[in-house]
N, C-alpha and C positions, 0 to 999 in steps of 0.2 A: 504493500500500500504506500502511496505517496502522501506524505504529510504536507498540508497546505498552510497550516498556521501554528503558532506557538504562543502559549500564555505563560508568562513568567511571574513567579512570586518576586517580591522586591527585596526585602531585608534578608540577608544571608544567601541570596541567589544572584541578584544583579549587583547589589551594593553591600559593602560592609558598613553598617550604620550603628554598630554596637556601642561605640564610644559616645556618639552624640545622644543616643537614647539613654544610656547609663548616666551620662553627665547631667542631663536634664532632670532625670528622676532623682538623682542624688542631691541636686540643688534643692528640690522640693523637700526631700527628707531632712536635709540639714537645716532648712528654715524652720522646721517643726521640732528640731532636736531629736529626730528619730535616727536609729542606726542606718548607715549607708551600706552599699554592697559593692563587690568587686565586679569587674567586667566579666570574669568567668561565671559568676553567679547570674548575672543578667543574661548571659547567653541562653540560659534555660528558662528565662522569663519571657523571651521574645517568641512571637508566633501566633498568639491568640488575640492580638489587639492590645492597644495601650491601656485600656481600662483593666484588662486582665493582668497586665504587667504591674500596674499600680497596686492592685490588690495583693499580688504576690510580694511586692517590695515592702508593703506596710508591715509593721510589727503586728503579730497576732492580737495583742492587747488593744490595738487601735484600728482593727480591721472592720469597722462598721460600714454600713451602706452609705451613710452621710459622709464619713471620712474618705471613703473611696471616691465618692463623687467630687468632693472638694479638692482632693489631691489630683484627681484626673484632670479637672479643669485647670488647675495650676500647672500640671505637667504639660498639657497641650500648649499653654501660653509660653512656657519656657522652651519647649521643644521646637515650636514654630520658629523661634529666633535662631536656633542653632542647628536645625535639621540638615543643613548642607555644609556645616563648618568642618567636620572631620570625615563626613561620609564620602566615600569614593567607590567607583566601580572596582570590582575584583579584576585582577590582571587577566587579560584576554577577553573580557566582556565586550569592549568596544569593537575589537577585531571580529568577534563573533557576530555582533549586530550588523556590522558593515557587510559581512559575508552573506548573512541571511537576507538583508535588504537587497543585495545584488541579485539574489535568486527570486525576488518578489514573494518571499514568504511573509504572510501576514503576522504581525507582532502586536502583543498587548501585555499589559501588566494587571495583575489582580492580587491585591494585598489586603491583609487584615488591619493594616495601618489606616487611620482616619482618612477619608476620601480626600479632604483638602490637602493633607500632607503628602499623600501618595502622588497626587497630581503635581504638587509643587516640586517634589524631588525628581520625579520622572521628567518634568519639563526642563528643570535647571541642569540636571546631570546628563540626560539623554534627549536633547532636543531633536525632533523630526524622525525618531525611530519608530515610535509606537502609534498605532491607530487609536488606541484608547488606553487610559490608565485609570483603573477603578479601585477605590479603597472602600473602607467600611463606612456605610451611611446609616445603618441600623443594625443592632446586635443580631436580629433575626437572620440577616443575610451574611453573617460571618462564616468564613470557611470553617469546616468542610461543607457547608451548604453550597451546592454547585450552581445556584441560580444565576449569579453574575457571569460565571464561566459559560454557561449555556446561552445567556443573552449575547455574549461576545460572539459565539459561534453563529448565532442567528443573524447578527449584524453583518458578519462576514459572508453569510450564505455558504458556510462550510459545515459539513457533518462533524459532530463531536469526535467521532472515531478517527477523523483526519487531522486532529489537533494534538500536539504534544503539550503536556502540562508540566512545567519545569519548576521544581522547588527544593528547599533544603530541609523540610520538616515532615513529620508524620501527617500533619494536618493537610499539607499540600498533596501528599500521595492519596489521602482519603478523598480530597476534593476531586482529584483527577478521576478516581474510580467512580465516585458518585455522579460525575458528569459524563462518564463513558469516554474519557479521553485517555491518552497514553501517558502513564506516569513516569517521569524521569527525575531521579534524585540527583542532587549535586553534593559532592563530598566536602566542598570548601566552606560550607555554611555553618549553621549553629547546631547541627545534629550529626550523629555518626552514620556511617554506611549501613551498619547493622540495623539501626532504628528505621532507616529509610526502606530497606529491603523487607523488614518485618511488617512495615505499613503498606506494602504493595507496590513499591517501585519495580518496574519491569527492567529498568536499567539505572545504574548509578554511574555518573561520569565524574572524572577527577580533574578535568580541565575544560573550560568553556568551549574550546574548539572541538572537543570530543563530540559535541552535539551535532556537528556536521555529519559524522559517521552514523549517528542514530537516524538522521533524515534519510 
């Protein structure tokens, strides 16, 4: 089968945003005299949206619904200011996108990051590569809900089974399966190859340009 489109996750797949996300959350925690976390710890907080990350970062004794909401709002304000400060494409990503564009492969981003921030990062770091960049607009549509992925396939007029879904987490692999797309895991992100395969990855690639061989 010839694949005609690719949907990419953002954090841990296209860009390394770990430090900007961690720094923003730690700024909020410090302002409240709460314990902060290391980058290694935040690596396992990323993937299910910023609200979920905030909840994981807060101390258990202060993890109320109201506190999560207040800290989430503060985190978004802080992160909006720094979201492209240290965030960079992984080595080989730009070369991959250039190659895919030259082959007229349709490209999109689908992230659990807030929609506004997903669009901002995609536009600033990857101008002109993606047909669309979709983030989280409502909790109900959070990955692994495949709704947005299927909407992208409809807009492309491409069957889901003709689309690669590329990501670095178990949630991405589950989303691909739920959307009837081909799940491709990347080993350079925030999860291990073992986790990706256990979650349904048909292929795990170790370098961005390896995706050309999958095509």
